[in-house]
C-alpha positions as CSV (number, residue, x, y, z in Angstrom):
1,M,0.0,0.2,0.1
2,T,1.2,3.4,-0.8
3,E,0.3,6.7,1.4
4,D,-2.0,7.3,-0.9
5,S,-3.9,4.2,-0.7
6,T,-3.4,4.3,2.7
7,A,-5.2,7.8,2.9
8,A,-8.2,6.1,0.3
9,A,-8.9,3.2,2.5
10,T,-9.0,5.1,5.8
11,A,-11.4,7.7,4.1
12,T,-13.5,5.0,3.3
13,T,-14.1,3.8,7.0
14,A,-14.9,7.2,7.9
15,I,-18.5,8.3,7.8
16,E,-19.1,9.0,4.2
17,T,-21.7,12.2,4.7
18,E,-21.2,15.5,6.5
19,E,-24.3,15.1,8.8
20,Q,-22.2,14.7,12.1
21,D,-22.3,17.4,14.3
22,T,-18.5,18.5,14.2
23,T,-18.7,21.8,16.5
24,T,-17.2,19.7,19.3
25,T,-14.8,17.7,17.4
26,P,-11.0,18.7,18.0
27,L,-11.1,20.2,14.4
28,A,-13.7,22.9,15.2
29,A,-11.0,25.6,13.6
30,A,-11.7,27.5,10.4
31,P,-10.0,26.2,7.5
32,S,-8.2,29.3,7.1
33,E,-6.7,29.0,10.6
34,L,-5.5,25.7,10.1
35,R,-3.7,26.6,7.0
36,I,-2.1,29.2,9.0
37,E,-1.0,26.9,11.8
38,H,-0.1,24.4,9.1
39,E,2.5,27.1,7.6
40,Q,3.8,28.2,10.7
41,R,4.8,24.6,11.7
42,Q,6.5,24.0,8.4
43,Q,8.7,27.1,8.5
44,K,9.5,26.5,12.6
45,Q,10.7,23.1,11.0
46,R,12.6,24.5,8.1
47,E,14.3,26.5,10.7
48,E,15.3,23.3,13.0
49,I,16.6,21.3,10.5
50,H,19.9,22.8,10.2
51,A,20.9,22.4,13.8
52,L,21.0,18.6,12.8
53,N,23.4,16.5,10.6
54,K,22.2,15.2,7.6
55,E,22.7,11.7,8.5
56,T,20.5,12.1,11.9
57,L,17.5,13.2,9.7
58,H,17.7,11.2,7.4
59,H,17.5,8.7,9.9
60,L,14.6,9.9,11.5
61,L,12.9,9.8,7.9
62,Y,13.8,6.3,7.4
63,Q,12.0,5.3,10.9
64,M,9.2,7.5,10.4
65,V,8.8,5.6,6.7
66,L,9.6,2.5,8.3
67,I,7.2,2.1,10.5
68,R,4.2,3.5,7.9
69,R,5.2,0.9,5.6
70,F,5.4,-1.7,8.5
71,E,2.1,-0.8,9.6
72,E,0.7,-0.9,6.1
73,K,2.1,-4.4,5.6
74,A,0.6,-5.5,9.1
75,A,-2.9,-4.3,7.8
76,E,-3.0,-6.2,4.9
77,A,-1.6,-9.5,6.3
78,Y,-4.8,-8.7,9.1
79,T,-6.8,-9.0,6.3
80,L,-5.6,-12.0,4.9
81,G,-6.4,-13.9,8.3
82,K,-2.3,-13.8,8.9
83,I,-2.7,-11.6,12.1
84,G,-5.7,-12.5,14.8
85,G,-6.9,-10.6,17.7
86,F,-6.7,-6.9,18.5
87,C,-4.4,-5.0,16.0
88,H,-3.9,-1.5,16.8
89,L,-2.0,0.9,14.1
90,Y,0.3,3.9,14.6
91,I,-0.4,5.2,11.1
92,G,-0.4,9.1,11.9
93,Q,1.7,9.2,14.6
94,E,4.8,8.4,13.7
95,A,6.5,11.5,14.7
96,V,5.6,10.7,18.2
97,A,7.6,7.5,18.5
98,V,10.3,8.4,16.2
99,G,11.2,11.8,17.6
100,S,11.2,11.0,21.5
101,I,13.1,8.0,21.2
102,S,15.8,9.3,19.5
103,A,16.8,11.7,22.1
104,L,17.4,8.8,24.4
105,R,20.8,6.5,25.2
106,P,20.3,2.6,24.2
107,D,20.3,2.1,28.0
108,D,17.3,4.5,28.7
109,Y,13.8,2.5,29.1
110,V,10.6,2.6,27.2
111,I,7.3,1.6,28.2
112,T,4.1,1.9,26.4
113,S,0.3,0.7,25.8
114,Y,-0.8,-1.2,23.3
115,R,-0.3,0.7,20.3
116,D,3.2,-0.3,20.4
117,H,4.4,-1.2,17.1
118,G,6.1,2.2,16.0
119,H,7.5,2.5,19.6
120,A,9.4,-1.3,19.5
121,I,10.7,-0.4,15.9
122,A,12.1,2.9,16.9
123,K,13.4,1.2,20.4
124,G,15.4,-0.9,17.8
125,I,13.6,-4.2,18.0
126,P,14.0,-5.4,14.5
127,A,11.0,-5.3,12.1
128,D,11.3,-9.2,11.5
129,E,11.0,-9.9,15.3
130,V,8.0,-7.4,15.2
131,M,6.3,-8.9,12.3
132,A,6.5,-12.4,13.7
133,E,5.3,-11.5,16.7
134,L,2.2,-10.2,15.5
135,Y,2.1,-13.4,13.5
136,G,2.0,-15.4,17.0
137,R,5.4,-17.1,15.5
138,A,8.2,-18.4,17.6
139,G,10.7,-15.8,16.1
140,G,8.7,-13.2,17.5
141,C,10.4,-10.8,20.2
142,S,7.9,-12.4,23.1
143,A,8.4,-15.7,21.6
144,G,5.1,-15.6,19.8
145,K,2.9,-15.4,23.3
146,G,2.4,-11.5,23.7
147,G,1.4,-10.5,20.0
148,S,0.0,-7.3,18.9
149,M,-0.3,-5.5,22.3
150,H,2.5,-7.1,24.0
151,L,5.9,-6.7,22.6
152,F,8.7,-6.8,24.8
153,D,12.7,-6.9,24.5
154,R,14.8,-6.8,27.3
155,D,17.8,-6.4,25.2
156,V,17.1,-2.9,23.9
157,N,15.2,-1.7,27.3
158,Y,11.7,-2.0,25.9
159,L,9.4,-3.3,28.3
160,G,6.1,-3.3,26.3
161,G,3.3,-3.3,25.2
162,H,0.6,-3.2,27.8
163,G,-3.4,-4.0,27.0
164,I,-4.5,-2.5,30.4
165,V,-5.8,1.1,29.7
166,G,-3.1,3.4,31.9
167,G,-1.7,0.2,33.7
168,Q,1.5,0.5,32.4
169,I,2.0,4.5,34.4
170,P,2.6,3.1,37.7
171,L,4.9,0.6,36.1
172,G,7.0,3.2,34.2
173,T,6.8,5.0,37.3
174,G,8.6,1.9,39.3
175,V,11.2,1.4,36.3
176,A,12.0,5.0,36.9
177,F,12.5,4.4,40.9
178,A,14.9,1.5,40.1
179,S,16.7,3.4,38.4
180,K,17.3,6.0,40.6
181,Y,17.6,3.5,43.4
182,Q,20.6,1.9,41.6
183,G,22.1,5.0,41.3
184,T,22.1,5.4,37.4
185,D,21.3,8.7,35.4
186,R,19.1,6.2,33.0
187,A,15.9,7.8,31.8
188,T,12.0,6.2,31.7
189,L,9.7,7.4,28.7
190,C,6.3,6.2,29.5
191,Y,3.6,6.4,27.1
192,F,-0.1,6.6,27.0
193,G,-3.2,7.7,25.3
194,E,-5.3,11.1,26.6
195,A,-7.9,8.4,27.8
196,A,-5.6,6.9,30.2
197,V,-5.3,10.3,31.9
198,N,-8.6,10.2,33.6
199,Q,-7.5,6.9,35.5
200,G,-6.5,7.0,38.9
201,A,-3.2,5.5,38.3
202,F,-2.2,8.2,36.1
203,H,-2.4,11.2,38.9
204,E,-0.9,8.5,41.8
205,S,1.7,8.3,39.5
206,L,2.5,11.9,38.4
207,N,2.1,12.8,42.3
208,M,4.6,10.1,43.5
209,A,7.1,11.0,40.8
210,Q,7.5,14.5,42.0
211,L,7.6,13.5,45.7
212,W,10.2,11.0,45.1
213,K,12.0,13.1,42.6
214,L,11.9,10.2,39.5
215,P,13.3,10.4,36.4
216,C,10.5,9.5,34.6
217,V,9.0,11.2,31.1
218,Y,5.4,10.6,30.9
219,I,4.6,11.1,27.4
220,C,0.8,11.4,26.5
221,E,-0.2,10.4,22.9
222,N,-3.4,12.9,22.7
223,N,-4.4,11.4,19.3
224,Q,-7.8,13.3,20.6
225,Y,-10.1,9.9,20.5
226,G,-10.5,7.5,23.2
227,M,-11.4,4.7,20.9
228,G,-14.5,6.1,19.4
229,T,-15.0,9.1,21.9
230,S,-13.5,12.5,21.2
231,L,-11.7,13.9,24.1
232,Q,-14.1,17.0,24.3
233,R,-16.9,14.7,25.4
234,A,-14.6,12.9,28.1
235,M,-12.5,15.4,29.7
236,S,-13.5,18.2,31.5
237,L,-9.6,19.9,31.2
238,Q,-9.0,19.1,27.7
239,N,-5.3,20.5,28.0
240,V,-3.3,17.5,29.3
241,S,-0.3,19.5,29.8
242,E,-2.0,21.5,32.7
243,K,-2.7,18.6,34.4
244,A,0.7,18.4,35.5
245,C,0.2,21.8,37.7
246,A,-1.8,19.9,40.1
247,Y,1.6,17.8,41.1
248,D,3.8,20.7,40.8
249,V,5.3,18.4,38.0
250,A,7.0,20.3,34.8
251,S,5.3,19.8,31.5
252,E,5.3,21.0,28.2
253,F,2.6,20.9,25.0
254,V,4.2,20.0,21.9
255,D,3.0,19.5,18.3
256,G,2.9,15.6,17.5
257,M,3.1,16.4,13.7
258,D,6.7,17.7,14.0
259,V,9.2,15.1,14.3
260,L,11.6,17.7,15.5
261,A,9.5,19.5,18.0
262,V,8.6,16.2,19.5
263,R,12.6,15.3,19.4
264,A,13.7,18.8,21.1
265,A,11.1,18.7,23.8
266,T,12.0,15.2,24.8
267,E,15.4,16.1,25.3
268,R,14.9,18.8,27.8
269,A,12.6,16.3,29.5
270,V,15.3,13.8,29.5
271,A,18.0,16.4,30.4
272,R,15.8,17.2,33.5
273,A,15.8,13.6,34.4
274,R,19.0,12.6,34.3
275,Q,20.4,16.2,35.6
276,E,17.6,16.9,38.5
277,S,16.4,13.5,39.0
278,L,12.7,15.1,37.8
279,P,9.9,13.7,36.3
280,T,8.1,15.7,33.2
281,L,4.8,15.5,31.4
282,L,4.8,15.6,27.8
283,E,1.3,16.4,26.0
284,I,2.1,15.6,22.5
285,R,-0.7,16.3,20.1
286,T,-1.4,13.7,17.2
287,Y,-3.8,12.2,14.9
288,R,-4.3,8.7,14.1
289,F,-5.6,8.2,10.3
290,M,-6.6,4.5,10.8
291,G,-9.3,3.9,13.3
292,H,-8.9,2.6,16.8
293,S,-8.3,-1.0,15.9
294,M,-8.4,-2.9,12.4
295,S,-12.1,-3.7,13.4
296,D,-13.2,-0.3,13.9
297,P,-15.0,1.4,11.1
298,G,-14.6,5.2,12.5
299,N,-18.0,6.0,11.8
300,Y,-17.6,9.0,14.8
301,R,-15.3,11.1,12.5
302,T,-16.5,12.5,9.0
303,R,-14.3,12.4,6.0
304,S,-13.3,15.7,6.1
305,E,-11.7,15.4,9.1
306,I,-9.4,12.9,8.7
307,E,-8.4,14.6,5.2
308,K,-7.7,17.5,7.1
309,F,-5.0,16.0,9.0
310,Q,-3.9,14.1,6.8
311,E,-2.8,17.2,4.7
312,R,-0.4,17.6,7.7
313,D,0.9,14.1,7.6
314,P,4.3,14.0,10.0
315,I,6.3,12.1,7.0
316,K,4.9,14.3,4.1
317,L,6.1,17.6,5.9
318,F,9.4,16.2,7.2
319,R,10.3,15.2,3.3
320,E,9.3,18.2,1.7
321,N,11.0,20.3,4.3
322,L,14.0,18.1,3.8
323,K,14.1,19.3,0.3
324,T,13.2,22.6,0.2
325,Q,16.5,23.2,2.7
326,N,18.5,21.4,0.1
327,M,19.1,18.0,2.8
328,L,17.1,15.5,1.0
329,T,17.3,14.6,-2.8
330,D,14.8,12.9,-4.8
331,E,17.6,9.8,-5.4
332,E,18.2,9.9,-1.7
333,N,14.4,9.7,-0.9
334,A,14.2,6.7,-3.6
335,S,17.0,5.0,-1.9
336,I,15.0,5.5,1.7
337,E,11.7,3.9,0.2
338,A,13.4,1.2,-1.6
339,R,15.6,0.1,1.9
340,V,12.0,0.3,3.8
341,K,10.5,-2.0,0.9
342,D,13.0,-4.6,1.3
343,E,13.1,-4.5,5.3
344,V,9.1,-4.9,5.0
345,E,9.2,-7.5,2.9
346,R,12.1,-9.4,4.5
347,S,9.7,-9.1,7.7
348,A,6.8,-10.4,6.2
349,Q,8.9,-13.4,4.8
350,F,10.2,-14.3,8.0
351,A,7.1,-14.2,9.8
352,D,5.7,-16.6,7.4
353,S,8.8,-19.1,7.7
354,S,8.8,-18.9,11.3
355,P,7.5,-21.6,13.3
356,E,4.4,-21.9,15.8
357,P,5.5,-22.2,19.4
358,A,6.2,-25.7,20.8
359,P,3.4,-26.8,22.9
360,E,5.6,-27.0,26.1
361,E,6.1,-23.2,25.9
362,L,2.7,-22.5,27.2
363,F,4.1,-22.8,30.8
364,A,7.6,-21.1,30.0
365,H,8.0,-17.9,31.7
366,V,5.2,-18.1,33.9
367,Y,6.4,-19.6,37.1
368,A,10.1,-18.8,38.4
369,N,10.2,-22.1,39.8
370,P,8.0,-24.6,38.3
371,I,6.5,-27.5,40.1
372,V,7.9,-30.7,38.1
373,N,5.6,-33.7,38.1
374,S,7.7,-36.1,39.9
375,E,5.7,-39.3,38.7
376,Q,6.6,-38.6,35.1
C-alpha cells in the first residue's frame, strides 16, 4: 500500500456524509486558521532542520517511513487472516515515537500501551521480530506469545506493550524508581493515550514521581479520541499538559506532527530527568489516520476531518522540508523508500517462515520455579 492508498482506505472507513455535528470535534477551527497553523509549523521545522546533521535527519525520515510501511503491511496481513486478535495501528503518529526515542541513549527505558508497534521499531527491535510476533510465531520478540499488544525486548530495554488502559503508568514510575535507587542516570519514557489520563493510576503516579523525584518522562500521545469518543466529550480539562500543575510537575505541550519538535521537547525532559532526577509530562498532540483498531469502522469521524489531518501528515511535512532545505534529494528519498520496502518484505517473509510456538512453551516464563511432576 502507498500513502495515497492508505489515505483512501482510511477515508472509506469514516462516515461518508457530513451530517455529523463537528462543532465539538477537535477540528472545529476554520480551514483558514488550520492553513495558517500548518504554514507556521512548516516554517519552524525548516529553521530547526539545520541544527542536525544530514545523517541524523535521514535516519529520522527512514524510521518514520519504516513504521508507516510496516503498519500498512500489518494491515494487509490482518485482512488476509495472518494476524489475529487485536491490532492497533500507529499510522499518523510516527513522529511521536521516532522523535522522542531519538532523544534517548540505548540504556534508557521505554514502556508503552497497546498501540506499540511504532515504539518497538524505533527502540531497536528488528522489524522481522515485530512482524513475527504479530503473526504469533516463535521468532517474534515475545516468542509468539504476546501478540500485537504485548511486544517486549529486554535486550533493548523495551518493556512493553500493555493492554490495560493506564496500567503501564505506575510500572514506568517503578522503573524510574529502580534507576534512581541503583544510582544510574537512566531515563524512562512512559507512553499512554489521553484516555488513560482519566485513570487514577495517572494521577497517583505523577504525585509519587514528583514527591520521590523520579527520572520519568510521561508522554501523553493525545490522538484526540479514546476509542470512538472525542476527548471533548470525555475530559473536563482538555489540555492534558495543564494537569501537571496539580503535582508541581514540569510540563510542555508539543506538536506531534513535527518530529523535530517532539525530539527537542523530549531532549529537554530527558535532561531534566538525568541532571535533576525530576519527572516531566509531555502532551504530544497527534492524530491517528486509521481506526482505533482494525475492527473499528470509524463512524464517529467525518471524512473531511481525516483529510484535514492527512494534509498535515508528519512524514510528508518532514520530507518536503528536507527537500526545500537541500537536505534530501529525490535520489536519496528513493533510496530510503527502497530500503524500507526491502526491510518490510523481509519481515513478512520471516514471519511467514517462522514456526508456531512449541506446545511446551505454554507454561514457559509463567513460574520462576515451576513444579515438576515427580511421577513422570
